[in-house]
N, C-alpha and C positions, 0 to 999 in steps of 0.2 A: 468344187474340184474336178481337175481335168483328171478322165482315166489315161494309162498308159498308152493304150492302144489307138486313142486319139492322137500322144503326141509322135506315135509309131508314125502314122496315119500322114502328118503333119512333115515329120523329116521325108519320107517316101513322093508325097505327090506334091509340096508345098516347093517354095522357092526358096532361095538362100536365108531370105527374111523369116520366114514363117520357120524353117527347119531351126534358125537359130532362137527363135524367139519359145520353139520347143524344147530345146537343149535347155534355155536361162529357167525356162517353168519349172522343168526336172529339178533342177538345184535349187529354185528359191525356197524359202521360208514359207510358212502359210502366210505370215503378211503380207509379203511380196506376189505370190501366187493371185491373191487378192487382186491386188494392185492392176496386176497382170490381165488378169481375168475382165477386170473395167474397162481398161484400156483398149484390149483389143476385144472386146467381147467378139464383134462379127465373124471376126478370122477364125476365133476358137468354136463359134458355133457352125460356122461353115464346114469346117473340118469335124464337128462332133458329128454332124449330118452324113456326110462324106463314110464316116467309120461305120457309121451305123449301115450304111446300104452297103458296105464293100463285107461287112460281117454277117450280111445274106448272099452273099454269093458263093456260087460254089466253084471252084477251083479247079474241077476234074475238066474236061476234054473227053468224057465219053460219049455216044450217041446220045443215051438216056438223056442226059444231061442238058445238051447242045437242044434238045428240043420242050426244055423247060422242064421235064420231070424228073430232077433229080432226087435222090433217096442218099439220106443222108447215112444212112445203113450200109451201104455199098461198101464194098474192099477201095474202090476206085473213087472216093470221094473223098475230096482233103478238107473238111472244115476246121 
């Protein structure tokens, strides 16, 4: 099962084909999801990895975060 955040990453960072694949996966029943995952496993794997990396990134632009010292508890951080 592919997480919704991975599908969002596919739509945000992939091309038209990858975005349509994410859309198709979102509406597929469980049997067809399995078929899509099998047929396009490398694509799903790539965007799962990208989603994992993005989830660990701080989107804040404060000086501390730019220096790699991000504190998720600060008001300026947008996790």
